[in-house]
C-alpha positions as CSV (number, residue, x, y, z in Angstrom):
1,M,0.0,0.0,0.0
2,Y,1.2,3.5,-0.9
3,D,2.0,5.3,2.3
4,V,0.4,8.8,2.0
5,A,1.9,10.1,5.2
6,E,4.2,13.1,4.7
7,K,3.3,13.0,1.0
8,V,2.0,16.1,-0.8
9,A,-1.3,16.2,-2.6
10,V,-2.7,18.9,-4.9
11,I,-6.5,18.9,-5.1
12,T,-8.2,21.2,-7.6
13,G,-11.7,22.0,-6.6
14,G,-10.6,21.2,-3.1
15,T,-12.3,24.1,-1.3
16,R,-15.6,22.4,-1.1
17,G,-17.6,19.2,-1.8
18,I,-15.8,16.0,-2.8
19,G,-12.4,17.7,-3.1
20,L,-12.6,19.0,0.4
21,A,-13.7,15.7,1.8
22,L,-10.7,14.0,0.2
23,A,-8.4,16.6,1.7
24,E,-9.8,15.8,5.1
25,H,-9.2,12.0,4.6
26,L,-5.7,12.6,3.4
27,L,-4.9,14.9,6.4
28,Q,-6.2,12.1,8.7
29,Q,-3.5,9.9,7.2
30,K,-0.8,12.6,7.8
31,S,-0.6,13.9,4.3
32,R,0.0,17.5,3.4
33,V,-2.5,19.1,1.0
34,V,-2.6,22.0,-1.3
35,I,-6.3,22.8,-1.9
36,N,-7.2,24.8,-4.9
37,G,-10.2,26.8,-6.0
38,R,-10.9,29.9,-8.0
39,S,-11.6,31.5,-4.6
40,T,-11.4,30.2,-1.1
41,T,-14.2,29.2,1.2
42,D,-15.0,29.2,4.9
43,E,-14.8,25.4,4.8
44,A,-11.3,25.5,3.4
45,R,-10.2,28.1,5.9
46,A,-11.6,26.0,8.7
47,L,-9.7,23.0,7.5
48,Q,-6.5,25.0,7.5
49,E,-7.1,26.3,11.0
50,T,-7.8,22.8,12.2
51,H,-4.7,21.2,10.7
52,G,-2.4,24.1,10.5
53,A,-0.8,26.1,7.7
54,D,2.2,23.8,7.6
55,N,-0.1,21.0,6.5
56,V,-2.9,22.8,4.5
57,V,-2.1,25.4,1.9
58,I,-4.8,27.2,-0.1
59,V,-3.9,28.4,-3.5
60,E,-6.5,30.5,-5.4
61,A,-6.1,29.8,-9.1
62,D,-8.3,29.2,-12.2
63,V,-6.9,26.0,-13.6
64,S,-8.9,26.4,-16.8
65,V,-6.1,29.0,-17.6
66,P,-2.9,27.2,-18.5
67,A,-0.6,29.6,-16.8
68,E,-2.6,29.4,-13.6
69,A,-2.5,25.6,-13.6
70,A,1.3,25.7,-14.0
71,R,1.5,28.3,-11.2
72,L,-0.4,26.0,-8.9
73,V,2.2,23.3,-9.4
74,A,5.1,25.8,-9.1
75,E,3.7,27.1,-5.8
76,T,3.4,23.6,-4.4
77,E,7.0,22.8,-5.3
78,A,8.2,26.1,-3.8
79,R,6.3,25.4,-0.5
80,F,7.0,21.6,-0.1
81,G,9.7,20.7,-2.6
82,R,7.6,17.8,-3.9
83,L,4.3,16.7,-5.3
84,D,3.1,13.1,-4.9
85,M,-0.6,13.1,-5.7
86,L,-2.5,15.2,-8.2
87,V,-6.3,15.2,-8.1
88,H,-8.4,17.1,-10.6
89,S,-11.7,17.5,-8.8
90,A,-12.6,21.0,-10.2
91,G,-15.7,21.1,-12.3
92,G,-19.2,22.3,-12.7
93,P,-22.5,21.8,-14.5
94,A,-22.6,22.1,-18.3
95,G,-26.2,21.6,-19.4
96,G,-28.1,21.9,-22.6
97,K,-28.6,20.2,-26.0
98,V,-26.5,21.0,-29.1
99,P,-29.1,23.0,-31.0
100,G,-29.5,25.6,-28.4
101,M,-25.9,25.6,-27.0
102,E,-23.5,28.5,-27.5
103,T,-20.1,27.5,-28.8
104,E,-18.5,29.3,-25.8
105,S,-20.4,27.0,-23.4
106,W,-19.1,23.9,-25.2
107,M,-15.5,25.2,-25.2
108,Q,-15.7,26.2,-21.6
109,A,-16.7,22.7,-20.5
110,F,-13.5,21.4,-22.0
111,A,-11.5,24.3,-20.5
112,I,-12.8,23.4,-17.0
113,H,-12.9,19.6,-17.0
114,V,-10.4,18.3,-19.6
115,H,-7.7,20.8,-20.6
116,P,-6.5,21.4,-17.0
117,V,-5.4,17.7,-16.8
118,F,-3.0,18.3,-19.7
119,H,-1.6,21.5,-18.2
120,L,-1.4,20.2,-14.7
121,F,0.2,16.9,-15.6
122,Q,2.7,18.5,-17.9
123,A,3.8,20.8,-15.1
124,A,3.7,18.2,-12.4
125,H,5.3,15.3,-14.4
126,P,8.9,16.0,-13.3
127,L,7.8,15.9,-9.6
128,L,5.6,12.9,-10.0
129,A,8.3,10.9,-11.8
130,K,10.9,11.5,-9.1
131,E,9.5,8.7,-6.8
132,G,6.4,7.7,-8.5
133,G,3.0,9.0,-7.6
134,A,-0.7,9.0,-8.2
135,V,-3.0,11.0,-10.4
136,L,-6.8,10.9,-9.9
137,L,-9.4,12.4,-12.2
138,V,-13.0,13.0,-11.1
139,S,-15.4,11.9,-13.8
140,S,-19.1,11.0,-13.4
141,V,-21.5,8.3,-14.2
142,A,-22.8,10.8,-16.8
143,G,-19.6,10.1,-18.7
144,I,-20.4,6.4,-18.8
145,R,-24.2,6.2,-19.2
146,G,-26.6,8.5,-21.1
147,C,-28.1,11.5,-19.4
148,P,-30.6,13.8,-21.2
149,G,-29.8,17.4,-21.8
150,T,-26.2,17.4,-20.8
151,V,-24.2,16.7,-24.0
152,A,-21.2,18.8,-23.0
153,Y,-21.0,17.5,-19.5
154,Q,-21.2,13.9,-20.7
155,T,-18.6,14.4,-23.3
156,V,-16.0,16.0,-21.1
157,K,-16.5,13.6,-18.2
158,G,-16.3,10.7,-20.6
159,A,-13.1,12.1,-22.1
160,L,-11.3,11.8,-18.8
161,I,-11.5,8.0,-18.9
162,P,-9.4,7.3,-22.1
163,M,-7.2,10.2,-21.1
164,A,-6.4,8.5,-17.8
165,K,-5.7,5.2,-19.6
166,A,-3.3,7.0,-22.0
167,L,-1.4,8.6,-19.1
168,A,-1.4,5.4,-17.2
169,M,0.1,3.5,-20.2
170,D,2.7,6.1,-21.0
171,H,3.9,6.7,-17.5
172,G,3.5,3.4,-15.6
173,V,7.2,2.7,-16.2
174,E,7.9,5.8,-14.1
175,G,5.7,4.5,-11.2
176,I,3.0,7.0,-11.9
177,R,-0.5,5.6,-11.5
178,V,-3.5,7.3,-13.1
179,N,-7.1,6.4,-12.3
180,V,-10.6,7.8,-12.5
181,I,-13.4,8.1,-9.9
182,A,-17.0,8.3,-11.3
183,P,-19.5,9.5,-8.7
184,G,-23.2,9.2,-9.2
185,I,-25.7,11.4,-7.3
186,I,-23.8,12.8,-4.4
187,R,-25.3,15.4,-2.1
188,T,-23.3,18.5,-2.8
189,R,-24.2,22.0,-4.0
190,F,-24.0,20.6,-7.5
191,H,-27.4,19.0,-6.9
192,D,-28.9,21.9,-5.0
193,A,-31.2,22.7,-7.9
194,M,-32.7,19.2,-8.0
195,T,-36.4,19.2,-7.3
196,K,-38.0,17.2,-4.6
197,E,-39.8,15.2,-7.3
198,A,-36.6,14.4,-9.1
199,Q,-35.0,13.4,-5.8
200,A,-37.8,11.1,-4.9
201,H,-37.7,9.5,-8.4
202,N,-34.0,8.8,-8.0
203,L,-34.4,7.2,-4.6
204,Q,-37.4,5.1,-5.6
205,N,-36.5,4.1,-9.1
206,R,-32.9,4.8,-10.1
207,I,-30.6,4.0,-7.1
208,P,-30.8,0.4,-5.8
209,L,-29.4,1.4,-2.4
210,R,-32.2,3.9,-2.1
211,R,-30.1,6.8,-0.9
212,E,-27.9,9.5,-2.3
213,G,-24.2,9.3,-1.8
214,S,-22.1,11.4,0.5
215,V,-18.8,13.1,-0.1
216,D,-17.3,10.7,2.3
217,D,-18.5,7.7,0.3
218,V,-16.6,9.1,-2.7
219,A,-13.5,10.2,-0.7
220,E,-13.1,6.7,0.8
221,A,-13.1,5.2,-2.7
222,M,-10.6,7.9,-3.8
223,M,-8.3,6.9,-1.0
224,T,-8.3,3.3,-2.3
225,L,-7.2,4.5,-5.7
226,L,-4.5,6.7,-4.3
227,Q,-3.1,4.1,-1.9
228,N,-3.4,0.8,-3.9
229,E,-0.1,0.5,-5.7
230,F,-1.3,-2.1,-8.3
231,I,-4.3,-0.2,-9.7
232,T,-3.8,2.0,-12.7
233,G,-5.8,3.0,-15.8
234,E,-9.1,2.1,-14.1
235,T,-12.4,3.7,-13.4
236,L,-14.2,3.2,-10.1
237,V,-17.9,4.0,-10.1
238,V,-19.5,5.2,-6.8
239,D,-23.2,5.5,-7.4
240,G,-25.2,3.2,-5.2
241,G,-25.7,0.9,-8.2
242,M,-27.5,3.4,-10.3
243,S,-25.5,2.9,-13.5
244,M,-26.0,-0.9,-13.6
245,R,-29.7,-0.5,-14.3
246,V,-31.1,-1.1,-17.7
247,T,-33.9,1.4,-17.3
248,G,-35.1,3.9,-14.7
């Protein structure tokens, strides 16, 4: 098992939700974390206060901008002298069908979800290759199964899966593992707009376990992918069984 104690993790989208939950789990295992968001949050500041500024660093950066993604890695190296785990959890909704979608919205979905992986990995590769490390990309069951009215979101989340396989194949010889986590319906602000009717339908008809997931459900699975040294190029679905259904 890969020992994450004293290792350094960069988590984009780490100021809230799944990214923040993963930061908490890593800190419990004595990792040091750099949590990134376009702006900070009260939750991120509270985590830093609890674990100390020597263990939690908050870097505000928009990783959809190539130079900002590179700066995030550079600031991590300047602070800790290493980078062992790279997690791209930053994201956001991208709804709509093609006929009514603006080109800018389509391009922005790639800028947020896909392109940062290229820029972050390129900047972090020398550090990850020093002693081997782990890369984890946050996809979605929407990137695996059909979901109406979200063509851009499905496309970008689906793109992360072959991208991870390509990186895993190219860099396995360097001891760099690259995997994907694909959450289902997880109760975060991402789903705040869900109606009560839609929530009830999900619980009664779509999710066999009859509950929504929590950020800790996802973070625990992410820890497995970060710590297991013989898993690479794989996608782990965490959705209460929703995506195995034929209909619903």
